[in-house]
C-alpha positions as CSV (number, residue, x, y, z in Angstrom):
1,X,0.0,0.0,-0.3
2,X,1.3,3.5,-1.0
3,X,1.3,6.9,1.8
4,X,1.5,9.5,-0.6
5,X,1.6,13.5,0.3
6,X,1.2,16.5,-0.6
7,X,4.5,18.8,1.1
8,X,3.1,22.2,1.7
9,X,0.8,22.7,4.3
10,X,0.8,18.7,5.1
11,X,4.3,18.1,5.8
12,X,5.8,21.3,6.5
13,X,4.5,25.1,7.4
14,X,4.8,27.2,4.8
15,X,3.2,30.5,6.3
16,X,6.4,32.5,6.6
17,X,7.9,31.3,3.5
18,X,5.3,30.4,0.1
19,X,2.7,32.4,1.6
20,X,4.9,35.7,2.3
21,X,6.4,34.9,-1.5
22,X,3.5,34.7,-3.0
23,X,2.3,38.2,-1.5
24,X,5.2,40.0,-2.0
25,X,5.6,38.5,-5.6
26,X,2.0,40.1,-6.2
27,X,3.1,43.6,-4.5
28,X,6.4,43.7,-6.5
29,X,4.4,43.3,-9.7
30,X,1.6,46.1,-8.3
31,X,4.6,48.7,-7.8
32,X,5.6,48.1,-11.0
33,X,2.0,48.9,-12.7
34,X,2.5,52.0,-10.2
35,X,-0.2,51.1,-7.5
36,X,0.5,50.7,-3.6
37,X,-1.5,48.2,-2.5
38,X,-1.2,45.6,0.7
39,X,-2.0,42.0,-0.2
40,X,-3.5,39.8,2.3
41,X,-1.8,36.4,3.6
42,X,-5.5,35.8,4.2
43,X,-6.2,35.9,0.0
44,X,-3.5,33.6,-0.8
45,X,-4.3,31.1,1.6
46,X,-8.1,31.0,0.1
47,X,-7.5,31.5,-3.6
48,X,-5.2,28.3,-2.7
49,X,-7.6,26.5,-0.7
50,X,-10.5,27.3,-3.2
51,X,-8.9,26.9,-6.2
52,X,-6.7,24.3,-9.2
53,X,-4.1,26.8,-9.7
54,X,-1.2,24.0,-9.7
55,X,1.9,26.3,-8.5
56,X,2.0,29.6,-6.5
57,X,3.0,31.4,-9.5
58,X,-0.4,31.3,-11.4
59,X,-1.8,31.9,-7.8
60,X,0.6,35.8,-7.7
61,X,-1.0,36.2,-11.4
62,X,-4.9,36.2,-9.7
63,X,-4.0,38.1,-6.9
64,X,-1.8,40.9,-9.2
65,X,-5.3,40.9,-11.3
66,X,-7.5,41.5,-8.6
67,X,-5.3,43.5,-6.5
68,X,-5.4,46.2,-9.5
69,X,-9.2,46.0,-9.9
70,X,-9.1,47.4,-6.3
71,X,-12.0,44.4,-5.6
72,X,-9.4,41.6,-4.1
73,X,-11.6,41.0,-1.3
74,X,-14.8,40.6,-3.0
75,X,-13.1,38.3,-6.1
76,X,-11.4,36.1,-3.4
77,X,-14.9,35.3,-2.2
78,X,-16.4,35.2,-5.6
79,X,-13.8,32.8,-7.1
80,X,-15.7,29.1,-7.6
81,X,-14.6,26.5,-5.9
82,X,-11.9,24.3,-8.4
83,X,-11.4,27.1,-10.3
84,X,-8.6,28.2,-12.2
85,X,-6.4,30.5,-13.5
86,X,-8.7,30.8,-16.8
87,X,-11.0,31.6,-14.8
88,X,-9.2,35.2,-13.6
89,X,-7.9,35.6,-17.6
90,X,-10.9,35.3,-19.0
91,X,-12.9,37.6,-16.3
92,X,-10.1,40.4,-16.9
93,X,-9.2,39.9,-20.6
94,X,-5.6,40.1,-19.5
95,X,-2.8,37.8,-18.1
96,X,1.0,38.4,-16.7
97,X,3.6,36.7,-18.4
98,X,4.6,33.5,-16.1
99,X,8.2,33.7,-16.7
100,X,8.8,37.3,-15.4
101,X,6.2,35.8,-12.2
102,X,8.1,32.6,-11.8
103,X,11.6,34.5,-11.8
104,X,10.3,37.2,-8.9
105,X,8.6,34.5,-6.9
106,X,11.8,32.4,-7.1
107,X,14.2,35.4,-6.3
108,X,11.7,35.9,-3.2
109,X,11.2,32.0,-2.2
110,X,14.9,30.5,-3.1
111,X,17.3,33.6,-2.8
112,X,20.2,32.7,-2.8
113,X,19.9,29.2,-4.0
114,X,18.3,30.4,-7.3
115,X,21.2,31.6,-10.0
116,X,18.7,34.0,-12.0
117,X,17.7,36.2,-8.9
118,X,16.8,39.1,-9.7
119,X,18.7,40.7,-6.5
120,X,20.1,39.6,-3.3
121,X,17.7,37.7,-1.1
122,X,18.3,35.5,1.5
123,X,15.3,33.4,0.4
124,X,11.8,32.9,2.5
125,X,12.3,28.6,2.4
126,X,14.7,29.0,5.7
127,X,11.0,30.2,7.6
128,X,10.0,26.7,6.7
129,X,9.2,24.2,9.8
130,X,8.0,20.8,9.7
131,X,4.6,20.0,10.9
132,X,5.5,16.1,10.5
133,X,7.2,14.4,12.8
134,X,10.4,12.7,11.6
135,X,9.9,9.9,13.7
136,X,6.2,9.0,12.0
137,X,7.2,9.5,8.5
138,X,10.8,6.8,9.4
139,X,8.0,4.2,11.3
140,X,5.4,4.5,7.9
141,X,8.5,3.9,5.3
142,X,9.1,0.7,7.5
143,X,5.3,-0.6,6.5
144,X,4.4,1.1,3.2
145,X,5.5,2.5,0.5
146,X,6.2,6.1,0.8
147,X,6.1,9.5,-1.4
148,X,4.9,13.0,-2.5
149,X,3.6,14.5,-5.4
150,X,3.9,18.0,-4.9
151,X,3.6,21.2,-6.6
152,X,7.5,22.5,-5.9
153,X,10.4,22.1,-8.5
154,X,13.4,19.5,-7.5
155,X,15.4,21.8,-6.0
156,X,12.3,22.7,-3.7
157,X,11.8,19.4,-3.0
158,X,15.2,18.6,-1.6
159,X,15.0,22.1,0.4
160,X,12.0,20.6,2.3
161,X,13.5,17.2,2.7
162,X,16.4,19.3,4.4
163,X,13.8,20.9,6.7
164,X,11.9,17.7,7.4
165,X,15.1,15.6,7.8
166,X,13.6,13.0,5.8
167,X,14.6,11.7,2.5
168,X,12.1,10.4,-0.1
169,X,13.2,8.3,-2.3
170,X,9.9,8.3,-4.3
171,X,8.9,11.9,-5.5
172,X,7.4,13.3,-8.4
173,X,8.0,17.4,-8.6
174,X,6.1,20.0,-10.7
175,X,9.0,19.3,-13.8
176,X,6.9,15.9,-14.7
177,X,3.3,17.0,-14.2
178,X,1.3,19.1,-12.1
179,X,-1.9,18.6,-9.7
180,X,-4.7,17.6,-10.8
181,X,-3.6,16.0,-13.6
182,X,-3.7,12.1,-12.4
183,X,-0.2,11.3,-14.4
184,X,1.2,12.5,-11.6
185,X,-0.1,9.9,-9.4
186,X,-0.1,7.4,-11.7
187,X,3.7,7.6,-12.4
188,X,4.4,7.2,-8.8
189,X,1.8,4.0,-7.7
190,X,1.2,2.7,-11.2
191,X,-2.1,0.9,-10.4
192,X,-1.7,0.3,-6.8
193,X,-3.6,1.2,-3.8
194,X,-2.9,3.4,-1.3
195,X,-4.1,6.7,0.1
196,X,-2.9,10.6,-0.8
197,X,-3.0,13.3,1.4
198,X,-3.6,17.0,1.1
199,X,-4.9,19.7,2.2
200,X,-6.7,21.8,-0.8
201,X,-9.7,21.1,-3.3
202,X,-7.2,20.6,-5.6
203,X,-5.8,17.5,-3.7
204,X,-9.0,16.1,-3.7
205,X,-9.7,16.8,-7.2
206,X,-6.6,15.3,-8.4
207,X,-7.5,12.3,-6.8
208,X,-10.9,12.2,-8.4
209,X,-9.2,12.7,-11.8
210,X,-6.9,9.7,-10.7
211,X,-9.9,7.4,-10.0
212,X,-11.8,8.7,-13.0
213,X,-9.4,8.5,-15.9
214,X,-7.4,4.6,-14.8
215,X,-10.4,3.2,-12.9
216,X,-8.1,2.7,-9.5
217,X,-9.3,2.8,-6.3
218,X,-7.6,5.3,-4.0
219,X,-8.1,7.2,-1.0
220,X,-7.7,11.0,-0.3
221,X,-7.6,12.7,3.3
222,X,-7.8,16.1,3.9
223,X,-6.0,17.7,6.8
224,X,-8.0,20.2,8.7
225,X,-11.0,18.3,7.6
226,X,-10.5,14.7,7.8
227,X,-8.3,15.1,10.4
228,X,-6.4,17.8,12.3
229,X,-3.0,17.4,10.9
230,X,-0.8,14.7,9.3
231,X,0.5,13.4,12.6
232,X,-3.0,12.4,13.7
233,X,-3.1,10.6,10.2
234,X,-0.1,8.5,10.4
235,X,-0.7,7.8,14.4
236,X,-3.8,6.3,13.3
237,X,-2.3,4.9,10.3
238,X,0.4,2.7,12.4
239,X,-2.0,2.2,15.2
240,X,-4.5,0.2,12.7
241,X,-1.6,-1.9,11.0
242,X,-0.4,-3.0,14.6
243,X,-3.9,-4.8,15.2
C-alpha cells in the first residue's frame, strides 16, 4: 500500500515562506504598475485552498489582477471552488507573463539558492518549519511505500527534505506533472492502492481525476477536514496496522 503526501501545508508549514513569497511577488508587480496596495496573506491561503492552480505563480497572477481591480477581497470570495487561472484571465481579458512572475517569486522564495535571482535576498524557504514528526514518517516508511506528489520543483523538494530531515525515495515534482493531472499519481503508484494526504480542494480533485482516468481505487484524506494534521493521520494509520 502507498502513503502519498502533498508537501506544503501538510508536511511543512509554509505560512512564512510560500505565502509570504506570493504576497511579496504580487506587491512587486503592483508597484511596477504604479499601484501601492497591500496583498493580504489570508487571500493567498483562501485562493490556494479553493482553486485548482497547480503552483503559486498562478496564485500570484490571480492576486495581481484582483488587486489591480481594487476589488481583491470581493473577488477572492467570488472565486469558484475548483476554479483555475483561466477563470481569472477570462474575467479580465488579460494575463501577466508567467516567466516574469516565476523569476520574481523564486528570487523571494529561493534567494541565494536561485542562480537567476533578480536581486540579493536570503530566501524565505529558510523560515519553513516541519509539521510532520520525522519518527512517524520513518515508521510509516518501514511498513508502507511512501512518496510525495507536489507542486514543488526538484530543488524546492530537496530544500523541503532538509527542513523535515527525511529523504523521500519516491517523489513527483512539477517538472513532470502539475496537480490535478492524474498522471502525476500514476507515475508514482502505477495502479497500486493507497491514500493521498492533501489540504486543498485541488488535492481532492487530483485524486478524483486519477480514479476516473485509471479506474483504480485510491483514498483521499484532507488535513483540516478529515484529520487535524498529518501526525494524527499517521498515528491512526500506524495504530491500525498494529491491530
